[in-house]
C-alpha positions in Angstrom: -188.7 170.6 -73.2 -188.4 167.2 -71.6 -191.3 164.9 -70.6 -190.7 165.5 -66.9 -191.1 169.3 -67.4 -194.3 168.8 -69.5 -195.7 166.5 -66.7 -195.1 169.2 -64.1 -196.8 171.9 -66.2 -199.8 169.6 -66.9 -200.2 168.6 -63.2 -199.9 172.3 -62.2 -202.9 173.2 -64.4 -204.8 170.1 -63.4 -204.5 171.1 -59.7 -206.0 174.5 -60.4 -208.9 172.9 -62.4 -209.6 170.4 -59.6 -209.5 173.1 -56.9 -211.8 175.2 -59.0 -214.3 172.4 -59.4 -214.4 171.2 -55.8 -214.3 174.7 -54.3 -217.6 175.7 -55.9 -219.3 173.4 -53.5 -217.3 174.3 -50.4 -215.7 177.0 -48.4 -213.6 179.8 -49.9 -210.5 178.8 -47.9 -208.0 176.8 -50.0 -206.8 174.9 -46.9 -210.3 173.9 -46.0 -211.1 172.7 -49.5 -207.9 170.6 -49.8 -208.3 169.2 -46.3 -211.9 168.1 -46.8 -211.1 166.5 -50.2 -208.2 164.5 -48.7 -210.4 163.4 -45.7 -213.0 162.0 -48.1 -210.5 159.5 -49.4 -212.0 159.5 -52.9 -210.0 158.9 -56.1 -210.0 162.7 -56.4 -208.0 163.1 -53.2 -205.2 160.9 -54.8 -205.3 163.2 -57.8 -205.1 166.3 -55.6 -202.1 164.9 -53.7 -200.3 164.0 -56.9 -201.1 167.5 -58.3 -199.8 169.2 -55.1 -196.6 167.3 -55.5 -196.3 168.6 -59.1 -197.3 172.1 -58.0 -194.5 172.1 -55.4 -191.9 171.0 -58.0 -193.1 173.8 -60.4 -192.9 176.4 -57.7 -189.3 175.3 -56.8 -188.4 175.5 -60.5 -189.9 179.0 -60.7 -187.8 180.2 -57.7 -184.6 178.7 -59.3 -185.3 180.3 -62.6 -186.0 183.7 -60.9 -182.7 183.5 -59.0 -180.8 182.5 -62.1 -182.3 185.4 -64.1 -181.4 187.8 -61.3 -177.8 186.6 -61.2 -177.5 187.1 -65.0 -178.8 190.6 -64.6 -176.3 191.4 -61.8 -173.4 190.0 -63.9 -174.5 192.1 -66.9 -174.6 195.3 -64.8 -171.2 194.5 -63.3 -169.7 193.9 -66.8 -171.4 197.1 -68.1 -169.9 199.2 -65.3 -166.4 197.8 -65.9 -166.3 198.8 -69.5 -164.8 202.3 -70.2 
């Protein structure tokens, strides 16, 4: 596991922790919580923005891994059907 991958995983968890901490004091809508935090312009808003970037990368990686796994399953099924 490379350093970049580890960074994405840490940032992904940090985002959820930050959202949990700031959501206790605000609305239950995730969009409202993020928008009000960014509007405040605090150092926390920079951390939220950085974390959102890492979260987006992690979700993209998840989709790629899911597609790759599905392709491997399909190839396995095709090979299994071709064997007598």
